[in-house]
VOPAGU-2260 file (C-alpha; in pm, 1 decimal, decimal comma):
REM VOPAGU-2260
SITE   aa  ch    i         X         Y         Z
SITE  MET   A    0    5283,3   -9410,6   18304,5
SITE  GLY   A    1    5459,0   -9296,2   18567,7
SITE  ASN   A    2    5657,7   -9056,0   18361,8
SITE  ALA   A    3    5377,3   -8913,4   18140,2
SITE  ALA   A    4    5201,9   -8823,0   18480,6
SITE  VAL   A    5    5484,0   -8618,3   18604,1
SITE  ILE   A    6    5547,1   -8471,2   18250,8
SITE  THR   A    7    5195,9   -8347,3   18278,6
SITE  VAL   A    8    5226,1   -8227,7   18632,4
SITE  ILE   A    9    5504,4   -8066,1   18544,2
SITE  GLY   A   10    5329,9   -7937,2   18244,1
SITE  ALA   A   11    5021,7   -7829,5   18454,3
SITE  PHE   A   12    5272,8   -7612,5   18688,2
SITE  VAL   A   13    5409,5   -7486,8   18396,8
SITE  ALA   A   14    5108,7   -7361,9   18267,2
SITE  LEU   A   15    4979,7   -7242,6   18570,5
SITE  GLY   A   16    5303,1   -7034,6   18619,3
SITE  ILE   A   17    5246,5   -6926,9   18313,3
SITE  LEU   A   18    4905,4   -6822,1   18359,9
SITE  GLY   A   19    4987,9   -6696,1   18650,2
SITE  VAL   A   20    5297,6   -6450,1   18452,8
SITE  LEU   A   21    5019,0   -6366,4   18201,2
SITE  PHE   A   22    4752,6   -6273,4   18486,3
SITE  TYR   A   23    5035,6   -6096,8   18646,8
SITE  VAL   A   24    5154,7   -5884,4   18340,6
SITE  SER   A   25    4811,2   -5800,8   18204,4
SITE  THR   A   26    4727,1   -5689,5   18559,1
SITE  LEU   A   27    4975,8   -5469,3   18569,2
SITE  ALA   A   28    4914,3   -5323,2   18190,3
SITE  LYS   A   29    4534,9   -5283,8   18341,8
SITE  ASN   A   30    4691,6   -5060,6   18626,5
SITE  VAL   A   31    4968,2   -4892,2   18395,9
SITE  TYR   A   32    4641,6   -4788,3   18149,8
SITE  GLN   A   33    4455,2   -4674,6   18429,2
SITE  ILE   A   34    4731,0   -4484,3   18598,0
SITE  LYS   A   35    4797,8   -4342,3   18238,8
SITE  ILE   A   36    4418,1   -4269,5   18192,6
SITE  GLN   A   37    4448,7   -4100,5   18539,1
SITE  MET   A   38    4729,4   -3895,6   18467,8
SITE  LYS   A   39    4553,2   -3784,0   18183,0
SITE  GLU   A   40    4260,3   -3635,9   18399,9
SITE  ASP   A   41    4446,7   -3485,3   18649,2
SITE  LEU   A   42    4670,9   -3328,8   18360,0
SITE  ALA   A   43    4374,2   -3192,7   18194,6
SITE  TYR   A   44    4208,8   -3089,8   18561,4
SITE  GLU   A   45    4533,1   -2889,2   18638,6
SITE  LEU   A   46    4548,9   -2745,4   18283,9
SITE  GLU   A   47    4222,5   -2630,7   18331,9
SITE  ARG   A   48    4305,4   -2463,9   18645,0
SITE  LEU   A   49    4592,5   -2305,5   18522,5
SITE  LYS   A   50    4392,1   -2150,9   18250,4
SITE  GLU   A   51    4170,9   -2002,0   18454,4
SITE  HIS   A   52    4409,4   -1880,2   18670,2
SITE  VAL   A   53    4650,4   -1718,5   18400,3
SITE  GLU   A   54    4283,9   -1554,6   18266,5
SITE  LYS   A   55    4209,8   -1425,4   18630,2
SITE  GLU   A   56    4574,5   -1314,9   18644,1
SITE  LEU   A   57    4601,2   -1137,9   18286,5
SITE  VAL   A   58    4271,1    -976,8   18372,6
SITE  GLN   A   59    4383,2    -850,4   18691,2
SITE  ARG   A   60    4703,0    -696,8   18519,7
SITE  GLN   A   61    4515,3    -543,1   18237,3
SITE  ARG   A   62    4290,8    -362,8   18493,2
SITE  TRP   A   63    4633,2    -271,3   18664,4
SITE  ILE   A   64    4772,1    -150,9   18321,1
SITE  THR   A   65    4450,1     -13,6   18238,0
SITE  ARG   A   66    4481,3     215,8   18579,7
SITE  ASP   A   67    4826,9     309,2   18570,2
SITE  VAL   A   68    4808,8     418,5   18191,2
SITE  ALA   A   69    4506,2     614,5   18278,4
SITE  GLY   A   70    4649,0     778,2   18604,3
SITE  ALA   A   71    4956,3     829,3   18386,3
SITE  GLN   A   72    4762,6    1012,5   18167,5
SITE  ASP   A   73    4563,1    1191,0   18411,5
SITE  GLY   A   74    4890,9    1278,6   18547,6
SITE  LYS   A   75    5029,2    1397,3   18264,7
SITE  PHE   A   76    4728,2    1636,2   18148,7
SITE  VAL   A   77    4775,7    1770,1   18552,5
SITE  LEU   A   78    5132,0    1855,7   18454,2
SITE  ILE   A   79    5043,3    2010,2   18127,4
SITE  ASP   A   80    4736,7    2192,0   18236,6
SITE  GLU   A   81    4959,6    2326,3   18506,3
SITE  GLU   A   82    5255,1    2408,6   18277,8
SITE  ILE   A   83    4989,9    2572,0   18051,3
SITE  ALA   A   84    4835,5    2803,5   18358,8
SITE  ALA   A   85    5212,2    2890,6   18445,7
SITE  LEU   A   86    5289,8    2991,5   18100,3
SITE  LYS   A   87    4972,1    3174,6   18103,2
SITE  ILE   A   88    5020,0    3391,3   18394,0
SITE  GLN   A   89    5413,3    3453,8   18221,5
SITE  VAL   A   90    5282,4    3577,3   17942,9
SITE  LYS   A   91    5008,0    3795,4   18089,6
SITE  SER   A   92    5297,4    3941,3   18336,9
SITE  ASP   A   93    5491,1    3998,1   18006,7
SITE  LEU   A   94    5205,0    4158,2   17849,1
SITE  ASP   A   95    5166,3    4362,4   18135,6
SITE  ALA   A   96    5492,4    4511,0   18111,9
SITE  ILE   A   97    5491,3    4552,6   17763,3
SITE  ASP   A   98    5182,9    4769,7   17799,2
SITE  GLU   A   99    5327,0    4956,6   18072,7
SITE  LYS   A  100    5617,8    5011,5   17855,0
SITE  VAL   A  101    5357,0    5128,8   17574,0
SITE  ARG   A  102    5183,3    5338,8   17785,9
SITE  LYS   A  103    5530,6    5511,2   17885,4
SITE  LEU   A  104    5634,9    5563,5   17539,3
SITE  ALA   A  105    5269,3    5692,5   17429,3
SITE  ALA   A  106    5328,6    5946,7   17722,7
SITE  LEU   A  107    5713,1    6045,4   17660,0
SITE  GLN   A  108    5575,2    6110,0   17281,0
SITE  HIS   A  109    5247,0    6322,7   17392,2
SITE  ALA   A  110    5486,5    6531,2   17618,0
SITE  LEU   A  111    5771,8    6518,6   17341,6
SITE  ALA   A  112    5500,5    6657,7   17110,1
SITE  ALA   A  113    5381,2    6913,6   17339,5
SITE  LYS   A  114    5707,9    7050,8   17423,2
SITE  ARG   A  115    5776,0    7080,6   17037,2
SITE  GLN   A  116    5423,5    7263,2   17019,1
SITE  ALA   A  117    5518,3    7491,1   17265,2
SITE  LYS   A  118    5861,5    7552,0   17156,6
SITE  SER   A  119    5739,6    7589,2   16810,1
SITE  ALA   A  120    5493,6    7861,7   16970,0
SITE  ALA   A  121    5714,4    8082,8   17190,8
SITE  ALA   A  122    5977,2    8047,2   16867,2
SITE  GLU   A  123    5672,7    8173,6   16665,0
SITE  ASP   A  124    5603,9    8423,4   16960,7
SITE  THR   A  125    5910,6    8571,8   16964,6
SITE  ALA   A  126    5978,4    8573,3   16588,6
SITE  MET   A  127    5700,0    8772,9   16567,1
SITE  GLU   A  128    5683,1    9034,0   16860,2
SITE  PRO   A  129    6067,5    9181,5   17008,8
SITE  ALA   A  130    6148,1    9089,1   17336,2
SITE  PHE   A  131    6131,2    9478,6   17356,5
SITE  THR   A  132    6034,1    9802,5   17216,7
SITE  VAL   A  133    6207,7   10078,2   17086,2
SITE  ASP   A  134    6061,3   10466,6   17185,8
SITE  SER   A  135    6236,9   10679,9   16940,7
SITE  PRO   A  136    6448,4   10642,7   16621,8
SITE  GLY   A  137    6747,5   10758,3   16830,5
SITE  ARG   A  138    6718,7   10459,7   17074,1
SITE  LYS   A  139    6719,7   10243,6   16788,5
SITE  ALA   A  140    7019,9   10359,9   16634,1
SITE  ALA   A  141    7186,3   10308,4   16952,3
SITE  GLN   A  142    7135,4    9965,2   17040,1
Protein backbone atom coordinates (compact mmCIF):
# COMPACT_ATOMS: atom_id res chain seq x y z
CA MET A 1 0.00 0.00 0.00
CA GLY A 2 2.86 2.26 0.22
CA ASN A 3 3.22 2.75 -3.46
CA ALA A 4 -0.46 3.19 -4.04
CA ALA A 5 -0.70 5.81 -1.28
CA VAL A 6 2.23 7.76 -2.70
CA ILE A 7 0.69 7.58 -6.18
CA THR A 8 -2.64 8.63 -4.71
CA VAL A 9 -1.04 11.56 -2.88
CA ILE A 10 0.90 12.56 -6.01
CA GLY A 11 -2.31 12.17 -8.06
CA ALA A 12 -4.16 14.32 -5.54
CA PHE A 13 -1.47 17.02 -5.73
CA VAL A 14 -1.48 16.87 -9.54
CA ALA A 15 -5.29 17.00 -9.54
CA LEU A 16 -5.20 19.96 -7.12
CA GLY A 17 -2.57 21.62 -9.30
CA ILE A 18 -4.62 21.06 -12.44
CA LEU A 19 -7.74 22.32 -10.64
CA GLY A 20 -5.79 25.36 -9.41
CA VAL A 21 -4.53 26.06 -12.92
CA LEU A 22 -8.05 25.61 -14.32
CA PHE A 23 -9.44 27.94 -11.61
CA TYR A 24 -6.68 30.49 -12.36
CA VAL A 25 -7.30 30.26 -16.14
CA SER A 26 -11.08 30.55 -15.66
CA THR A 27 -10.53 33.59 -13.41
CA LEU A 28 -8.26 35.10 -16.08
CA ALA A 29 -10.87 34.36 -18.75
CA LYS A 30 -13.57 35.93 -16.57
CA ASN A 31 -11.40 39.01 -15.98
CA VAL A 32 -10.61 39.28 -19.69
CA TYR A 33 -14.34 39.06 -20.48
CA GLN A 34 -15.14 41.75 -17.90
CA ILE A 35 -12.35 43.94 -19.30
CA LYS A 36 -13.75 43.40 -22.80
CA ILE A 37 -17.26 44.39 -21.63
CA GLN A 38 -15.84 47.42 -19.80
CA MET A 39 -13.86 48.43 -22.91
CA LYS A 40 -17.02 48.17 -25.05
CA GLU A 41 -18.94 50.30 -22.55
CA ASP A 42 -16.12 52.85 -22.40
CA LEU A 43 -15.87 52.88 -26.19
CA ALA A 44 -19.64 53.33 -26.53
CA TYR A 45 -19.55 56.16 -23.96
CA GLU A 46 -16.62 57.87 -25.68
CA LEU A 47 -18.24 57.45 -29.10
CA GLU A 48 -21.46 58.97 -27.79
CA ARG A 49 -19.52 61.87 -26.26
CA LEU A 50 -17.60 62.32 -29.50
CA LYS A 51 -20.84 62.21 -31.48
CA GLU A 52 -22.37 64.91 -29.25
CA HIS A 53 -19.22 67.00 -29.54
CA VAL A 54 -19.17 66.65 -33.33
CA GLU A 55 -22.86 67.55 -33.55
CA LYS A 56 -22.30 70.65 -31.41
CA GLU A 57 -19.27 71.57 -33.50
CA LEU A 58 -21.21 71.09 -36.74
CA VAL A 59 -24.08 73.23 -35.49
CA GLN A 60 -21.62 75.93 -34.42
CA ARG A 61 -19.78 75.82 -37.74
CA GLN A 62 -23.08 75.91 -39.61
CA ARG A 63 -24.00 79.06 -37.67
CA TRP A 64 -20.62 80.59 -38.47
CA ILE A 65 -20.91 79.72 -42.15
CA THR A 66 -24.47 81.03 -42.29
CA ARG A 67 -23.37 84.23 -40.59
CA ASP A 68 -20.37 84.60 -42.88
CA VAL A 69 -22.44 83.94 -46.00
CA ALA A 70 -25.11 86.37 -44.86
CA GLY A 71 -22.43 88.93 -44.05
CA ALA A 72 -20.77 88.40 -47.39
CA GLN A 73 -24.10 88.76 -49.16
CA ASP A 74 -24.88 91.91 -47.18
CA GLY A 75 -21.42 93.21 -48.02
CA LYS A 76 -21.93 92.39 -51.68
CA PHE A 77 -25.31 94.08 -51.62
CA VAL A 78 -23.76 97.13 -50.01
CA LEU A 79 -21.03 97.18 -52.66
CA ILE A 80 -23.59 96.73 -55.42
CA ASP A 81 -25.78 99.48 -53.94
CA GLU A 82 -22.77 101.80 -53.74
CA GLU A 83 -21.82 100.98 -57.32
CA ILE A 84 -25.40 101.56 -58.50
CA ALA A 85 -25.51 104.90 -56.66
CA ALA A 86 -22.20 105.93 -58.24
CA LEU A 87 -23.45 104.93 -61.69
CA LYS A 88 -26.69 106.86 -61.14
CA ILE A 89 -24.70 109.96 -60.19
CA GLN A 90 -22.47 109.55 -63.23
CA VAL A 91 -25.46 109.03 -65.55
CA LYS A 92 -27.21 112.07 -64.05
CA SER A 93 -24.14 114.25 -64.58
CA ASP A 94 -23.78 112.93 -68.15
CA LEU A 95 -27.47 113.64 -68.82
CA ASP A 96 -27.10 117.12 -67.33
CA ALA A 97 -24.12 117.76 -69.61
CA ILE A 98 -26.04 116.46 -72.64
CA ASP A 99 -29.07 118.56 -71.64
CA GLU A 100 -26.84 121.64 -71.39
CA LYS A 101 -25.36 120.92 -74.83
CA VAL A 102 -28.84 120.38 -76.32
CA ARG A 103 -30.01 123.65 -74.77
CA LYS A 104 -26.99 125.50 -76.20
CA LEU A 105 -27.58 123.87 -79.59
CA ALA A 106 -31.25 124.91 -79.52
CA ALA A 107 -30.22 128.45 -78.59
CA LEU A 108 -27.67 128.51 -81.42
CA GLN A 109 -30.25 127.15 -83.90
CA HIS A 110 -32.74 129.75 -82.73
CA ALA A 111 -30.13 132.50 -83.04
CA LEU A 112 -29.13 131.26 -86.50
CA ALA A 113 -32.76 131.13 -87.60
CA ALA A 114 -33.30 134.65 -86.25
CA LYS A 115 -30.14 135.84 -88.00
CA ARG A 116 -31.23 134.25 -91.29
CA GLN A 117 -34.69 135.74 -90.91
CA ALA A 118 -33.22 139.14 -90.18
CA LYS A 119 -30.83 138.79 -93.13
CA SER A 120 -33.62 137.71 -95.48
CA ALA A 121 -35.82 140.53 -94.20
CA ALA A 122 -32.96 142.96 -94.76
CA ALA A 123 -32.35 141.52 -98.22
CA GLU A 124 -36.03 141.89 -99.05
CA ASP A 125 -36.00 145.47 -97.75
CA THR A 126 -32.90 146.37 -99.77
CA ALA A 127 -34.21 144.67 -102.87
CA MET A 128 -37.48 146.51 -102.65
CA GLU A 129 -36.15 149.97 -101.93
CA PRO A 130 -33.04 151.54 -103.31
CA ALA A 131 -30.54 152.87 -100.87
CA PHE A 132 -31.14 156.43 -102.18
CA THR A 133 -33.67 158.03 -104.48
CA VAL A 134 -32.97 159.96 -107.65
CA ASP A 135 -34.55 163.38 -107.85
CA SER A 136 -34.27 163.99 -111.55
CA PRO A 137 -33.71 161.92 -114.66
CA GLY A 138 -30.43 163.65 -115.32
CA ARG A 139 -28.94 162.63 -112.16
CA LYS A 140 -30.03 159.18 -112.84
CA ALA A 141 -28.04 159.10 -116.04
CA ALA A 142 -25.02 160.54 -114.33
CA GLN A 143 -24.90 157.84 -111.90
